N, C-alpha and C positions, 0 to 999 in steps of 0.2 A: 720500576725502571732499572733496578739493580745497579744504581750509581749512587755513591755517597754524596752528601750535600756539597762538600768542597769541590769534588770533581764536576758536579753539575754547574756550580758557579763558574768554574774555569772554562768549561765548554761554552756556556752562554756568553761569557766575556769575550772569548775568541771569536764568536759569531757577532759580536757587537750588541748583545742584549743583556738584560738582567731579568731575574725572576719577576721583580716588581713591574717592569715594563711589559713583559709578556702577559702577566696577570691582568694588568690594566687594559691592554689591547684586546684580550679575550673577553673581558667583561664588557667592554664597549661594543664589540661586535655582537655579543649575545644580547645585550640590552636592546640594541636596535632591532634584532630579530624578534625578541619577546614583545617589544612595544608595538610591533606591526600586527601582533595577534590581539584583537580587541577583547578576547576572553580572559586575558591575564590582567589582574589588578596590579597597579604599580607597587604596592607593598609586597605582593607575591613575587614580582620580578626582583625586587631588592633582596628578598630571602633566597631566591634561586641563584642569584649571583654571589651570595655569600656575604652580603653586607649585614652588619649588626642591627641596623635600623634603616628606616626609609629615608631619614635625613641625610645619612652618609651617602646613600645612592643618589639622592638629588644633587648633592654637592659634586660628586664625581661626574654625573651626567652633564651638569652645567659646565664643567671644565672641558668636557669633550665636545659638546654641541653648542655651547653658549646660550642654552635655553633649558627650561625644565623638561622633564620627561613628558608631562602632560601636554605642554605646548608643542613639543616635537611630534608627539602622537597625533595631535589635532591637524598637523600639516599633511599627514598621509592621505592619499586618495581613499575615498570611502569604498569599502568592499561591498559588492551587492549582497543583499540578504540571501540566505540560503533558500533555494527554491526546492520545494518538495518534489520528489520524483513521482511522476504520474505513470500509472500502469495502464 
């Protein structure tokens, strides 16, 4: 980004943000997208989002959504099974 840390902090503050809040918002959005994909295991999602362990991800997700990632995922509409292409 070619901006030193202090300058970035100042720019973010002028916009009413902090690095920590932007990181949390981005992780929240990505967590919801990843959880919508049934092929992703929750521990894999925690790793992709940069959490040290699955427990840290669970705690963060519960703060955002007031439920566990597994419970949130279970409320999503079921996607139809992949139908093989017939030739």
